[in-house]
C-alpha positions as CSV (number, residue, x, y, z in Angstrom):
1,X,87.0,109.9,93.2
2,X,90.7,109.0,93.8
3,X,90.0,108.0,97.4
4,X,87.2,105.8,96.3
5,X,89.4,104.1,93.7
6,X,92.2,103.6,96.2
7,X,89.8,102.0,98.7
8,X,88.4,99.7,96.1
9,X,91.9,98.6,95.0
10,X,92.9,98.0,98.7
11,X,89.8,95.9,99.3
12,X,90.4,93.9,96.1
13,X,93.8,93.1,97.6
14,X,92.4,92.3,101.0
15,X,89.8,90.0,99.4
16,X,92.4,88.2,97.3
17,X,94.6,87.7,100.3
18,X,91.8,86.6,102.6
19,X,90.3,84.3,99.9
20,X,93.6,82.5,99.4
21,X,93.8,82.1,103.2
22,X,90.3,80.6,103.0
23,X,91.4,78.1,100.4
24,X,94.5,77.2,102.4
25,X,92.3,76.7,105.5
26,X,89.9,74.4,103.6
27,X,92.9,72.3,102.3
28,X,94.5,71.8,105.7
29,X,91.2,71.0,107.4
30,X,90.6,68.3,104.7
31,X,94.1,66.9,105.3
32,X,93.4,67.0,109.1
33,X,90.2,65.0,108.5
34,X,92.1,62.4,106.6
35,X,94.8,62.2,109.4
36,X,92.1,61.7,112.1
37,X,90.3,59.1,110.1
38,X,93.2,57.0,108.7
39,X,96.5,57.8,110.4
40,X,96.1,58.5,114.1
41,X,93.7,55.9,115.5
42,X,93.0,54.6,119.0
43,X,90.1,53.0,120.9
44,X,89.9,56.1,123.2
45,X,88.4,58.8,121.1
46,X,90.4,61.6,122.9
47,X,93.8,60.1,122.5
48,X,94.1,60.6,118.7
49,X,92.9,64.2,119.2
50,X,95.6,64.9,121.9
51,X,98.2,63.1,119.8
52,X,97.5,65.3,116.8
53,X,97.5,68.5,118.9
54,X,101.0,67.7,120.3
55,X,102.5,66.3,117.1
56,X,100.8,69.0,114.9
57,X,101.8,71.8,117.3
58,X,105.5,71.0,117.5
59,X,105.8,69.9,113.9
60,X,104.1,73.1,112.9
61,X,106.4,75.2,115.1
62,X,109.5,73.7,113.5
63,X,107.9,74.1,110.0
64,X,107.1,77.7,110.7
65,X,110.8,78.4,111.6
66,X,112.0,76.6,108.5
67,X,109.5,78.3,106.2
68,X,110.5,81.7,107.6
69,X,114.2,80.9,106.9
70,X,113.3,79.9,103.3
71,X,111.4,83.1,102.8
72,X,114.3,85.1,104.2
73,X,116.7,83.4,101.7
74,X,114.4,83.8,98.8
75,X,113.7,87.5,99.6
76,X,117.5,88.1,99.8
77,X,118.0,86.5,96.5
78,X,115.3,88.5,94.9
79,X,113.2,85.4,94.1
80,X,110.3,86.7,96.2
81,X,109.1,90.3,96.3
82,X,105.7,89.9,97.8
83,X,104.5,92.8,99.9
84,X,103.7,90.3,102.7
85,X,107.3,89.3,103.2
86,X,109.6,91.7,101.3
87,X,110.4,93.7,104.5
88,X,111.2,90.5,106.5
89,X,114.7,90.9,108.0
90,X,114.9,87.4,109.5
91,X,114.3,85.7,112.8
92,X,113.7,87.9,115.8
93,X,112.5,87.5,119.4
94,X,111.1,91.0,119.4
95,X,110.5,93.1,122.4
96,X,109.0,92.0,125.7
97,X,105.6,93.2,124.5
98,X,105.9,91.1,121.4
99,X,106.3,87.9,123.4
100,X,103.4,88.9,125.7
101,X,101.2,89.4,122.7
102,X,102.2,86.1,121.1
103,X,101.8,84.3,124.5
104,X,98.3,85.8,124.9
105,X,97.0,85.0,121.4
106,X,98.6,81.6,121.4
107,X,97.0,80.7,124.7
108,X,93.6,82.0,123.5
109,X,94.1,79.9,120.4
110,X,94.8,76.8,122.4
111,X,91.8,77.4,124.7
112,X,89.6,78.0,121.6
113,X,90.8,74.7,120.0
114,X,90.0,72.7,123.2
115,X,86.5,74.2,123.3
116,X,86.1,73.3,119.6
117,X,87.2,69.7,120.3
118,X,84.7,69.4,123.2
119,X,82.0,70.7,120.8
120,X,83.0,68.0,118.3
121,X,82.3,65.4,121.0
122,X,78.9,66.7,122.0
123,X,77.5,68.1,118.7
124,X,77.2,66.9,115.1
125,X,80.3,67.9,113.1
126,X,78.2,70.0,110.7
127,X,76.8,72.0,113.6
128,X,80.3,72.6,114.9
129,X,81.3,74.0,111.5
130,X,78.2,76.1,111.4
131,X,78.6,77.4,115.0
132,X,82.1,78.5,114.2
133,X,80.6,81.1,111.9
134,X,78.8,82.6,114.8
135,X,82.1,84.0,116.0
136,X,81.9,86.5,113.2
137,X,78.8,88.0,114.9
138,X,80.9,88.6,118.0
139,X,83.7,90.1,115.9
140,X,81.2,92.4,114.2
141,X,79.9,93.5,117.6
142,X,83.5,94.2,118.9
143,X,84.4,96.1,115.6
144,X,81.3,98.2,116.0
145,X,82.2,99.0,119.6
146,X,85.7,100.0,118.5
147,X,84.2,102.3,115.8
148,X,86.0,100.2,113.1
149,X,82.8,99.4,111.2
150,X,79.2,100.4,110.9
151,X,77.2,97.5,112.1
152,X,74.5,98.4,109.5
153,X,77.0,97.8,106.7
154,X,77.7,94.3,108.0
155,X,74.0,93.5,108.8
156,X,73.0,91.8,105.5
157,X,76.2,90.0,104.7
158,X,76.5,88.9,108.4
159,X,73.1,87.2,108.3
160,X,73.8,85.7,104.9
161,X,77.1,84.3,106.1
162,X,75.7,82.7,109.2
163,X,72.7,81.2,107.5
164,X,74.8,80.1,104.5
165,X,77.4,78.4,106.8
166,X,74.6,76.5,108.5
167,X,73.1,75.4,105.1
168,X,76.5,74.6,103.6
169,X,77.3,72.4,106.6
170,X,74.2,70.3,106.5
171,X,74.9,66.5,106.7
172,X,71.4,65.1,107.0
173,X,71.3,64.5,110.8
174,X,72.0,66.5,113.9
175,X,73.5,65.4,117.3
176,X,72.5,68.3,119.6
177,X,73.1,69.0,123.3
178,X,72.6,72.2,125.3
179,X,76.1,71.6,126.8
180,X,77.6,71.5,123.4
181,X,75.7,74.6,122.3
182,X,77.0,76.5,125.4
183,X,80.6,75.2,124.8
184,X,80.6,76.5,121.2
185,X,78.7,79.8,121.6
186,X,80.1,80.9,125.0
187,X,83.5,79.1,124.9
188,X,84.9,78.5,121.5
189,X,83.3,81.5,119.6
190,X,84.1,84.0,122.4
191,X,87.8,83.0,122.7
192,X,88.2,82.8,118.9
193,X,86.8,86.3,118.5
194,X,89.0,87.7,121.3
195,X,92.1,86.0,119.9
196,X,91.6,87.3,116.4
197,X,90.7,90.8,117.6
198,X,93.9,91.0,119.6
199,X,95.9,89.7,116.6
200,X,94.4,92.4,114.4
201,X,95.3,95.1,116.9
202,X,98.9,93.7,117.3
203,X,99.7,93.6,113.6
204,X,97.6,96.6,112.4
205,X,99.9,99.6,111.8
206,X,97.1,102.1,112.0
207,X,96.7,104.3,115.0
208,X,94.7,102.7,117.8
209,X,91.3,103.7,119.2
210,X,91.3,106.6,121.5
211,X,89.8,105.4,124.8
212,X,89.1,109.0,125.8
213,X,86.9,109.7,122.8
214,X,83.6,111.4,123.5
215,X,80.2,109.8,123.2
216,X,81.4,106.3,124.1
217,X,79.6,104.1,126.6
218,X,81.3,102.7,129.6
219,X,81.6,99.3,127.9
220,X,83.1,100.7,124.7
221,X,85.6,102.8,126.7
222,X,86.6,99.7,128.7
223,X,87.0,97.6,125.6
224,X,89.1,100.2,123.9
225,X,91.3,100.7,126.9
226,X,91.8,96.9,127.0
227,X,92.7,96.7,123.3
228,X,94.9,99.8,123.5
229,X,97.2,97.8,125.7
230,X,97.8,95.3,122.9
231,X,99.5,97.9,120.8
232,X,103.2,98.9,120.5
233,X,104.3,102.0,122.3
234,X,106.5,104.6,120.7
235,X,109.6,103.0,122.1
236,X,108.6,99.4,121.2
237,X,109.9,97.8,118.0
238,X,107.1,96.1,116.2
239,X,107.8,92.5,115.4
240,X,107.3,91.3,111.8
241,X,104.1,89.3,111.3
242,X,106.1,86.2,110.2
243,X,108.0,86.2,113.5
244,X,104.8,87.0,115.4
245,X,103.2,84.0,113.6
246,X,106.0,81.7,114.7
247,X,106.0,82.8,118.3
248,X,102.2,82.7,118.6
249,X,102.2,79.1,117.3
250,X,105.0,78.1,119.6
251,X,103.1,79.4,122.6
252,X,100.0,77.8,121.4
253,X,101.8,74.4,121.1
254,X,103.4,74.8,124.5
255,X,100.1,75.7,126.2
256,X,98.2,72.8,124.5
257,X,101.0,70.4,125.4
258,X,101.0,71.4,129.1
259,X,97.2,71.0,129.3
260,X,97.2,67.7,127.5
261,X,100.0,66.2,129.7
262,X,98.1,67.3,132.8
263,X,94.8,65.8,131.6
264,X,96.3,62.5,130.5
265,X,98.4,62.2,133.7
266,X,95.3,62.8,135.8
267,X,93.2,60.1,134.1
268,X,96.2,57.7,133.7
269,X,96.2,57.7,129.9
270,X,99.6,59.4,129.5
271,X,101.4,56.1,128.7
272,X,98.8,55.4,126.0
273,X,99.3,58.8,124.5
274,X,103.1,58.5,124.4
275,X,102.8,54.9,123.1
276,X,100.6,56.1,120.2
277,X,103.0,58.9,119.3
278,X,105.9,56.4,119.2
279,X,103.8,54.0,117.1
280,X,102.6,56.3,114.3
281,X,105.0,59.2,114.2
282,X,106.8,58.0,111.0
283,X,103.6,57.6,109.1
284,X,102.0,60.8,110.5
285,X,104.8,63.3,110.1
286,X,104.6,63.6,106.2
287,X,100.8,64.2,106.4
288,X,101.2,66.7,109.3
289,X,103.9,68.5,107.3
290,X,101.5,68.9,104.3
291,X,98.9,70.2,106.7
292,X,101.2,72.7,108.4
293,X,102.3,74.1,105.1
294,X,98.8,75.2,104.4
295,X,98.3,76.3,108.1
296,X,101.3,78.5,107.6
297,X,99.9,80.0,104.4
298,X,96.5,80.6,106.0
299,X,97.7,82.2,109.2
300,X,100.4,84.4,107.5
301,X,97.9,85.7,105.0
302,X,95.3,86.3,107.7
303,X,97.7,88.4,109.6
304,X,98.6,90.3,106.4
305,X,94.9,91.0,105.8
306,X,94.6,92.2,109.4
307,X,97.5,94.6,108.9
308,X,95.7,96.2,106.0
309,X,92.3,96.8,107.5
310,X,91.0,97.6,111.0
311,X,87.8,95.4,110.8
312,X,88.5,91.8,112.0
313,X,85.0,90.8,111.1
314,X,85.3,91.7,107.5
315,X,88.4,89.6,107.0
316,X,86.9,86.7,108.8
317,X,83.7,86.9,106.7
318,X,85.8,86.4,103.6
319,X,87.8,83.6,105.3
320,X,84.6,81.8,106.2
321,X,84.2,80.9,102.6
322,X,86.5,78.0,103.5
323,X,83.2,76.2,104.3
324,X,82.1,76.5,100.7
325,X,85.6,76.0,99.2
326,X,86.0,72.9,101.4
327,X,83.1,71.0,99.8
328,X,84.7,70.5,96.3
329,X,88.1,69.9,97.9
330,X,86.6,67.1,100.1
331,X,84.8,65.7,97.0
332,X,88.2,65.5,95.1
333,X,89.8,63.8,98.1
334,X,86.9,61.3,98.2
335,X,87.2,60.6,94.5
336,X,90.9,59.8,94.8
337,X,90.4,57.6,97.9
338,X,86.9,56.6,98.9
339,X,86.1,57.4,102.6
340,X,89.3,59.3,103.0
341,X,87.5,62.3,104.5
342,X,84.6,60.5,106.1
343,X,81.1,59.8,104.8
344,X,80.0,61.9,101.8
345,X,76.2,62.4,101.8
346,X,74.3,61.0,98.8
347,X,70.9,62.6,99.4
348,X,70.3,65.1,96.6
349,X,68.3,67.3,98.9
350,X,71.3,67.7,101.2
351,X,73.4,68.9,98.2
352,X,70.6,71.3,97.2
353,X,70.7,72.9,100.7
354,X,74.5,73.0,100.6
355,X,74.4,74.6,97.2
356,X,72.0,77.2,98.5
357,X,74.4,77.9,101.4
358,X,77.3,78.4,99.1
359,X,75.2,80.8,97.0
360,X,74.2,82.8,100.1
361,X,77.9,83.0,101.3
362,X,79.0,84.1,97.8
363,X,76.3,86.8,97.7
364,X,77.3,88.0,101.2
365,X,81.0,88.3,100.3
366,X,80.2,90.1,97.0
367,X,78.0,92.6,98.9
368,X,80.7,93.1,101.6
369,X,83.4,94.0,99.1
370,X,81.1,96.4,97.3
371,X,80.1,98.1,100.5
372,X,83.6,99.0,101.6
373,X,84.1,102.0,103.8
């Protein structure tokens, strides 16, 4: 009975942390939408995207370093005593493995972001949001292969989450291409799932999977051998998740910047990109700072949730509630400033379907928390 109570308390904590991460995600995505609609504008549809990736990446990197310094000071003064940060000792480069882990996940994050942007150009925005939820299916499959979760336990909530995310994202019309579908399902969702799985393995303090365990298929043994590399050895000092968060974001920003400069230099739009940055940076920086504050909260709490449980899919299923949470947040933004986050549908049937999607996702999350292992 005591073990059951302890597991329930732990999952209540995991749910609270992951849900706050979902709210923070919904807020920064709404701010990003405003930035892309009203702050960073250009005739070439790709230039604003590239501009935001560069400005957002390096502004975020600086913000993450500053936020970590503030947290270190507040912790030392006793102002903050949260379990997420109370053992934070300050800035650290970590060991060589720490940097390799941060570089790998940061690069995967950059690749995943580019796939998502290509999907945005070839699919309806609501479909992009919905297909993002399919990555949870990949995560559930990986977790089951790692013996971290019983796939039967996730079956019902997984279906409800995916169907609910599609319903909650309905906008009344769909722009659909097979190329866009392939980009999202094979490119974005695959890299996103791999990125988050590696992050989970890096920050999770539990013992890793035993690749030599019996009754494992060749594919499962290969997967576990691969993931076992992304764990600290006995002689490696594990980097704190706040420092890992900073270094991962730095490598993500550097990777994205190199790719963007290469693309724009190749198609002769680099001067346009640099000109737009110089033109709008003063107006954009305050909004990007606000966005990065919530990005920091979201990513830090996601890593904290990963450090508490082995199943990446379970954490991401809770965080996927950002789709549902984002709807009222977008409505509030639109009430404050009409059109600030794009066109809000007025068809009551669309809102009926969206409401059904929110209900399905809520039911799935409640079921998931009750069926903890």
